[in-house]
C-alpha positions, 0 to 999 in steps of 0.5 A: 195295306189296311189292317183291321182288328176288332174284338167283341164279346159275343154269343155265337150260335152256329147254323150248320155243321160240316156244311149241312144246315140244321133243320128248323126243329134242330135250330130251336135246340142249338146252344150258344157259345160265349166268347170273344169274337175276333175279326181281323184282316189276315194277310192273304196268301191266295192267288191275288195276294189280298187280305182275307177277313178272318172271324174267330171265337176265342175263350175270354180267359185273361191275357193268357193264350186263349183257345179257339172255341170254334174253327175260324171262318175265312172270307167272313162276310158280316150282315148286321141284323139289329143293333146287337145281332150279326149274321157272319158267313164264311168258309170253314176248313175241315182237315182230315187224313190227307185232305182239307175240305171247305164248307160254308158256315153261318154264325148268328152272333149276339153282341154283349 
């Protein structure tokens, strides 16, 4: 099995919340979150037992346990826009009382 693990310093601006896209007016005021963008193949436990690409944004604090700054994206797809800009799309899970809800999420990433 191919295992890929990539870590990059990045500024992430998320373009929707809970599957609802921001309006053009709201997009101008979206703040970016700085951290380590971690992309890796997660051994899948899906129906096909295939690996799933996972995208996470973690704090850049030393080697200690680094908390996640945003919920992870499952099945992440990456589109390079320019040399340092990426568009990352995937599925974000929202866990509520006894339900798990999935929503499409898009991150705009600027690598540093």
